[in-house]
Structures are given as structure tokens and as C-alpha cells.
C-alpha positions in Angstrom: 19.4 -46.4 1.4 15.7 -45.6 0.8 13.8 -47.6 -1.7 10.3 -47.3 -3.1 8.5 -49.5 -5.7 5.8 -48.2 -8.0 3.8 -50.4 -10.4 1.7 -49.6 -13.4 0.2 -51.4 -16.4 1.4 -50.7 -19.9 -1.2 -48.0 -20.4 -0.2 -44.6 -21.7 -2.8 -43.0 -19.4 -1.0 -44.3 -16.3 2.3 -42.6 -17.2 1.1 -39.2 -16.2 -0.3 -40.5 -12.9 2.8 -42.5 -11.9 5.0 -39.4 -12.8 2.9 -37.4 -10.4 3.3 -40.0 -7.6 7.0 -40.3 -8.1 7.4 -36.5 -8.2 5.6 -36.3 -4.9 7.8 -39.1 -3.5 11.0 -37.4 -4.6 9.9 -33.9 -3.4 9.0 -35.5 0.0 12.5 -36.7 0.2 13.9 -33.2 -0.4 15.1 -33.9 -4.0 15.6 -30.6 -5.8 13.0 -29.4 -8.3 15.3 -29.5 -11.3 16.1 -33.2 -10.6 12.4 -33.9 -10.2 11.8 -32.2 -13.6 14.5 -34.3 -15.2 13.2 -37.5 -13.7 9.7 -36.8 -15.0 10.9 -36.1 -18.5 13.0 -39.3 -18.5 10.3 -41.5 -17.0 7.8 -40.3 -19.6 10.2 -41.1 -22.4 11.3 -44.5 -21.0 7.8 -45.7 -20.0 6.3 -44.7 -23.3 9.1 -46.6 -25.0 8.4 -49.7 -23.0 4.7 -49.5 -23.8 5.3 -48.8 -27.5 8.3 -51.1 -28.2 8.5 -53.8 -25.5 4.7 -54.3 -25.2 3.8 -53.3 -28.7 1.0 -51.0 -27.4 -0.7 -53.7 -25.4 -2.2 -52.0 -22.3 -2.5 -54.8 -19.7 1.2 -55.7 -19.0 3.1 -54.9 -15.8 5.9 -52.3 -15.5 7.7 -51.8 -12.2 9.7 -48.6 -11.3 12.1 -48.9 -8.4 13.4 -45.7 -6.9 16.5 -45.8 -4.7 18.0 -42.9 -2.8 21.5 -43.6 -1.6 23.7 -40.9 -0.2 24.2 -38.6 -3.2 22.7 -40.7 -5.9 19.2 -41.3 -7.3 18.8 -44.7 -9.1 15.7 -45.7 -11.0 15.1 -49.2 -12.4 12.3 -49.6 -15.0 11.5 -53.3 -15.3 9.2 -55.0 -17.9 8.7 -58.4 -19.3 8.1 -57.3 -22.9 10.2 -57.8 -26.0 13.9 -57.0 -25.2 15.8 -54.3 -27.0 18.6 -55.6 -29.2 20.9 -52.8 -28.0 21.0 -49.4 -26.3 22.4 -47.4 -29.2 21.8 -43.7 -28.6 22.0 -41.8 -31.8 23.3 -38.3 -31.8 20.8 -35.8 -33.1 21.9 -34.3 -36.4 19.5 -31.7 -37.8 19.2 -28.0 -38.5 17.2 -26.5 -35.6 16.3 -23.5 -37.7 14.6 -25.7 -40.3 11.4 -26.2 -38.4 9.6 -28.0 -41.3 12.2 -30.8 -41.2 12.7 -31.4 -37.4 12.6 -35.1 -36.5 9.3 -36.3 -35.1 10.6 -39.2 -33.1 13.7 -41.0 -32.0 14.9 -38.4 -29.6 13.8 -40.1 -26.3 17.0 -41.9 -25.5 19.1 -38.9 -26.5 17.1 -36.7 -24.1 17.4 -39.3 -21.3 21.2 -39.5 -21.9 21.5 -35.7 -21.6 19.5 -35.5 -18.4 20.9 -38.5 -16.5 24.4 -39.2 -15.4 24.4 -42.9 -16.3 22.2 -45.4 -18.3 22.3 -49.1 -18.4 20.1 -51.7 -20.1 20.0 -55.5 -19.9 17.7 -58.5 -20.1 17.8 -61.3 -17.7 15.4 -64.3 -17.1 12.7 -62.8 -19.3 12.8 -59.3 -17.7 14.2 -56.1 -19.1 16.0 -53.7 -16.8 16.6 -50.0 -17.8 18.6 -48.2 -15.0 18.9 -44.4 -14.8 21.3 -42.8 -12.4 21.6 -39.1 -11.3 23.9 -37.5 -8.8 22.0 -35.4 -6.2 23.1 -33.1 -3.5 
């Protein structure tokens, strides 16, 4: 198993930079482009959620991202010490995509992550929140 740890503060500006570093890391380990794209989308959504909801927009808190490559699986742990989620309910999107004026403006992040990853898990333990994403790779 290969493991790499990345750390950022809860600053929206750091999300772009960490995504770039993680993409480079994955590409360097021969992860296919479409998986790198999915990871980038999911990390953007998840990290923005941590900053907005767990840390209430405060920009000086720690977020760790642990990437594990094990045989045919990519596993990503996002760890923070902010306010825990009450649950991981992922709503199904129910809207008319042809009605552009009434498309939802938010609340789609977890749904998108669920569609792009193979497995999601969330739990809080000893003051830390863990959001794990898993994706099968070739």
C-alpha cells in the first residue's frame, strides 16, 4: 500500500492548490485521467463543505487529506476537527433540468460525490471528523 498525507488550512484558496498537488501525485502513480478528474471534483466539493459547515468559514483550521493506493482501490480520508455532521443523508436530486431558471443553486455536492465514487463513509471520533471516499481503479 502507498500512502501520502496532504495538509491545508480551512481556506478556500488552498483547495485549488491542494487539488493540483493531489492530481500530480495520482498521475505520478499512473492513475487514469478520468479517476483524477473525479477525485478533483469530489475533493473540491468535500473540502468546501468542511470549510463552510464544519469550520463555519473560519480560515485557520487544519484539514488533512490521506491518499491510499492499495491494489485496485484508491481511498481518500478527509479529516477535520470542526463541528461534526449529524448524518450523511444524501438527497436525490429532483428538478426539471430544462427549467434553467429554477435549477438548485446548492445542495448537490454530496450527490455528485456519491455518483463519482464507489463508496462513502462518514463518522466522528475523539473530536475528529472522518469522511472516506473509495474508488476502484485498474
